[in-house]
C-alpha positions in Angstrom: 26.2 -5.0 -9.3 25.3 -2.7 -12.2 25.3 -5.8 -14.4 23.1 -7.6 -11.8 20.7 -4.6 -12.0 20.8 -4.7 -15.8 20.1 -8.4 -15.8 17.1 -7.9 -13.5 15.7 -5.3 -15.9 16.3 -7.6 -18.9 14.4 -10.5 -17.2 11.5 -8.0 -16.2 11.1 -6.7 -19.8 12.2 -9.4 -22.1 11.1 -12.5 -20.2 8.3 -10.7 -18.2 9.3 -12.2 -14.9 7.6 -10.3 -12.1 8.3 -7.0 -14.1 6.4 -4.8 -11.5 9.1 -5.7 -9.0 12.2 -6.8 -10.8 12.2 -3.7 -13.0 12.4 -1.2 -10.1 14.6 -3.5 -8.2 17.1 -3.7 -11.1 17.0 0.1 -11.7 17.4 0.7 -8.0 20.5 -1.6 -8.0 22.2 0.3 -10.7 21.3 3.7 -9.0 22.8 2.7 -5.5 26.0 1.3 -7.1 26.9 4.4 -9.1 30.2 6.0 -7.9 29.6 9.2 -5.7 25.8 8.8 -5.7 24.2 9.8 -2.4 21.8 6.9 -1.5 20.1 8.8 1.4 16.8 9.1 -0.5 16.5 5.3 -1.1 17.7 4.7 2.5 14.8 7.0 3.6 12.4 5.0 1.5 13.8 1.8 2.9 13.4 2.9 6.5 10.0 4.2 5.9 8.6 1.2 4.2 10.7 -2.0 4.8 12.5 -1.4 8.0 9.2 -1.0 9.8 7.3 -3.6 7.7 4.8 -1.2 6.2 5.3 -2.1 2.6 4.8 -5.9 3.1 1.7 -5.3 5.2 0.2 -3.0 2.7 0.9 -5.4 -0.1 -0.9 -8.1 1.8 -3.9 -6.1 1.8 -3.7 -6.0 -2.0 -3.0 -9.7 -2.3 -5.9 -10.5 0.1 -8.2 -8.5 -2.1 -7.2 -10.5 -5.2 -7.7 -13.9 -3.6 -10.9 -15.8 -4.1 -11.0 -18.4 -1.4 -14.1 -20.1 -3.0 -12.2 -23.1 -4.4 -10.8 -23.7 -0.9 -14.0 -23.3 1.0 -15.7 -25.7 -1.5 -13.0 -28.3 -0.8 -11.4 -27.6 2.7 -9.2 -30.7 2.6 -6.9 -28.7 0.2 -5.7 -27.0 3.4 -3.7 -30.1 4.0 -1.8 -29.7 0.8 -0.9 -26.0 1.7 0.5 -27.3 5.0 2.5 -30.2 3.4 4.0 -27.8 0.8 5.9 -25.9 3.5 8.3 -28.8 4.2 11.0 -27.1 2.2 11.2 -24.2 4.7 12.1 -26.3 7.6 14.4 -28.5 5.5 16.4 -25.5 4.3 16.6 -24.1 7.8 18.5 -27.2 8.7 20.7 -27.0 5.6 21.6 -23.4 6.1 22.5 -24.0 9.8 24.7 -27.0 8.7 26.7 -24.8 6.3 27.3 -22.2 9.0 24.7 -19.5 8.8 23.6 -17.9 12.1 20.1 -19.0 13.2 18.4 -15.6 12.3 20.0 -15.6 8.9 19.2 -19.3 8.3 15.5 -18.9 9.2 15.4 -15.8 6.9 16.8 -17.8 4.0 14.6 -20.8 4.7 11.4 -18.6 4.2 12.4 -18.1 0.6 10.8 -21.5 0.2 7.4 -20.1 1.2 7.2 -18.6 -2.4 5.9 -15.5 -0.8 7.9 -12.3 -1.3 6.3 -10.1 1.4 6.8 -12.9 4.0 10.4 -13.2 3.1 11.0 -9.4 3.4 9.0 -9.3 6.6 11.0 -12.2 8.2 14.4 -10.9 7.0 13.8 -7.6 8.4 12.2 -8.8 11.7 15.1 -11.3 12.3 17.7 -8.6 11.4 19.2 -10.9 8.8 22.7 -9.7 7.4 21.7 -10.8 3.9 18.2 -9.4 3.3 19.1 -8.0 0.0 20.1 -11.3 -1.4 17.1 -13.0 0.3 14.6 -10.5 -1.3 16.2 -10.9 -4.8 16.1 -14.7 -4.5 12.6 -14.8 -3.2 11.1 -12.8 -6.1 13.3 -14.3 -8.6 12.3 -17.9 -7.8 8.7 -16.8 -7.6 9.0 -15.7 -11.3 10.7 -19.1 -12.1 8.0 -21.2 -10.7 6.8 -22.3 -14.3 10.5 -23.4 -14.9 11.3 -25.0 -11.5 8.2 -27.0 -10.7 7.4 -29.0 -13.9 10.6 -31.2 -13.8 10.2 -31.8 -10.1 6.5 -32.8 -10.6 7.3 -35.1 -13.5 10.3 -36.6 -11.6 8.0 -37.6 -8.6 4.9 -38.7 -10.5 4.2 -41.5 -13.0 2.2 -40.8 -16.2 -0.6 -42.9 -14.7 -0.8 -40.5 -11.6 -0.6 -37.4 -13.9 -3.7 -38.7 -15.7 -5.8 -39.0 -12.5 -9.0 -37.1 -13.1 -10.6 -35.1 -10.3 -14.1 -33.8 -11.4 -14.8 -30.5 -9.9 -18.2 -30.3 -8.1 -18.2 -26.9 -6.3 -20.4 -26.7 -3.3 -22.3 -23.4 -2.9 -20.3 -21.1 -0.7 -22.6 -18.5 1.0 -21.6 -14.8 1.4 -21.7 -15.3 5.2 -19.2 -18.0 5.0 -16.9 -15.9 2.8 -17.2 -13.1 5.3 -16.6 -15.1 8.4 -13.6 -17.0 6.8 -11.1 -14.2 7.0 -12.2 -13.2 10.4 -11.9 -16.8 11.8 -8.5 -17.4 10.1 -7.1 -14.2 11.7 -8.3 -15.3 15.2 -6.9 -18.9 14.7 -3.5 -17.7 13.3 -3.2 -15.3 16.2 -3.7 -18.1 18.6 -1.5 -20.7 16.9 1.2 -18.5 15.6 1.1 -15.0 17.1 4.2 -13.9 15.1 2.1 -14.5 12.0 -0.9 -12.4 13.1 0.1 -9.2 11.5 0.7 -10.6 8.0 -2.3 -13.0 8.2 -4.4 -10.1 9.6 -3.6 -7.8 6.7 -4.1 -10.5 4.2 -7.4 -11.5 5.6 -8.4 -7.7 6.0 -7.8 -7.4 2.2 -10.0 -10.4 1.6 -12.7 -9.1 3.9 -12.8 -5.9 1.9 -13.3 -8.1 -1.2 -16.1 -10.2 0.3 -18.0 -7.9 2.4 -20.0 -6.5 -0.6 -20.1 -2.9 0.6 -16.6 -1.8 -0.3 -16.4 -2.7 -4.1 -14.4 0.4 -5.1 -12.0 0.0 -2.1 -11.5 -3.6 -3.1 -10.6 -2.6 -6.7 -8.4 0.0 -5.6 -6.5 -2.4 -3.2 -6.2 -4.9 -6.0 -4.9 -2.5 -8.6 -3.6 0.9 -7.4 -2.6 0.0 -4.0 -0.9 -3.4 -4.8 0.9 -1.8 -7.9 2.1 1.3 -6.1 3.3 -0.6 -3.2 5.1 -3.1 -5.3 6.8 -0.4 -7.2 8.0 1.2 -3.9 9.0 -2.1 -2.5 11.2 -2.9 -5.5 13.1 0.3 -5.6 13.6 0.4 -1.8 15.0 -3.1 -1.6 17.7 -1.9 -3.8 19.3 -0.1 -0.8 20.3 -3.6 0.4 21.9 -4.3 -3.0 24.9 -2.2 -2.7 28.1 -4.1 -3.7 29.6 -4.2 -0.3 26.5 -5.8 1.1 25.5 -8.0 -1.8 28.8 -9.3 -3.4 29.7 -12.1 -1.1 30.2 -15.8 -1.3 27.2 -16.2 1.0 25.0 -14.6 -1.7 25.7 -17.6 -4.0 24.8 -19.9 -1.0 21.6 -18.1 -0.4 20.5 -18.5 -4.1 21.4 -22.1 -4.0 19.5 -22.6 -0.7 16.5 -20.8 -2.1 16.4 -23.2 -4.9 16.6 -26.2 -2.4 13.7 -24.7 -0.5 11.4 -24.3 -3.6 12.2 -27.8 -4.8 11.5 -29.4 -1.4 8.4 -27.5 -0.9 7.1 -28.8 -4.3 8.3 -32.3 -3.5 6.6 -32.2 0.0 3.3 -31.4 -1.6 3.5 -34.1 -4.2 4.7 -36.7 -1.9 2.0 -35.9 0.7 -0.6 -36.4 -2.1 0.9 -39.8 -3.0 0.7 -40.8 0.6 -2.9 -39.8 0.8 -3.6 -42.0 -2.3 -2.3 -45.1 -0.4 -5.2 -44.9 2.0 -7.9 -43.0 -0.1 -10.6 -44.6 -2.1 -10.9 -41.6 -4.3 -7.5 -40.9 -5.7 -6.0 -37.3 -5.8 -3.9 -36.3 -8.7 -0.5 -35.8 -7.0 0.3 -32.8 -9.0 -2.3 -30.9 -6.9 0.1 -31.1 -3.9 2.7 -29.0 -5.8 0.3 -26.1 -5.9 0.3 -26.0 -2.1 3.2 -23.4 -2.3 2.3 -19.8 -2.0 3.1 -18.5 -5.5 -0.4 -17.6 -6.4 -1.8 -18.1 -9.0 1.4 -19.2 -10.9 1.7 -22.6 -9.3 -2.0 -23.5 -9.9 -1.6 -22.6 -13.6 1.6 -24.8 -13.9 -0.3 -27.7 -12.4 -3.3 -27.2 -14.7 -1.2 -26.9 -17.8 0.7 -30.1 -17.1 -2.5 -31.9 -16.6 -3.8 -30.6 -19.9 -0.6 -31.6 -21.7 -1.2 -35.2 -20.3 -4.9 -35.3 -21.0 -6.6 -32.3 -22.8 -9.8 -33.1 -21.0 -8.4 -33.1 -17.5 -9.1 -29.8 -15.8 -7.2 -29.4 -12.6 -7.3 -25.8 -12.1 -9.9 -25.3 -9.4 -8.4 -28.0 -7.4 -5.0 -26.6 -7.8 -6.4 -23.1 -7.0 -7.8 -24.4 -3.7 -4.4 -25.8 -2.7 -2.7 -22.7 -4.0 -4.7 -20.2 -1.8 -4.3 -22.6 1.1 -0.5 -22.4 0.6 -0.8 -18.6 0.9 -2.2 -18.9 4.5 0.1 -21.8 5.4 3.3 -20.0 4.2 2.5 -16.9 6.4 1.8 -19.3 9.5 4.9 -21.2 8.8 6.9 -18.0 8.6 5.4 -16.9 12.1 6.2 -20.3 13.6 9.8 -20.0 12.3 10.1 -16.6 13.8 8.8 -17.8 17.1 11.3 -20.7 17.0 14.2 -18.5 16.4 13.3 -16.1 19.1 12.9 -18.9 21.6 16.3 -20.2 20.6 18.0 -16.9 20.8 16.2 -16.0 24.1 
């Protein structure tokens, strides 16, 4: 586990993969696995910030403050791609159950496919998974690997002709009133449709409301920077409590890492294939790569799609379309997580 911790630090520094999270996580993994070290301090931090879901909720305020929902509000149909790109979550749930994981563990593993670290942490803790450490490491590691995982999947499922489809961006004006009402309405709808997602969606949308209200600029900037960075740091080192060798070094950990990859691949595939399905009936064709941006890894996935589009055609600018799908994926992933938690509770109950 000390080697695992060192590897995470290497990836954070040398490869710049989610350094704000992987570096404290790696250092914490080394710390809690040193012989004769008292881990009570990290356990206290874990209980204070993760066991009661405080850190994921606070982090969502920062994430919400960072997100500009303008591209989505200009083109609301992008919500469909956010929904379609959650297919991998439910597929992975079935796979995890088939290989023997209990339903609460299987659901927690499946949410890795949400490409949303805070949601994965929230669900694993809420469902009392026995593998929360491995789930958290896999979730954030795969988020960092989005630029490596998504391109081959996208190319495998699309033709060159499809990747060359141009989608001119004609943004419609989004009023400040619309921007302010959007997070309020989304919170209400999510609370009705998927009550278990209401906390996460609520904190995400509260952060966005701080951004858009126009009267809390300094708080918005603090949420985006100081709050998000500090909570991420605390989150990373407190997660390490679950990375003690006796909890982490199991054959199940390898299965979780493999299932996490399955979830990411099938989420990407679900979005791309949904876009291809739409193109069968639509007069104005959609570049299927946009569907891949429907996962929650914001803004990495939208950048990946944009770069692939530019590689195929230097004059094909897909970033704003991809960003619309990407921010819709942020909402859809949290709702999907809430629905999955409700499903598990109904099955257990």
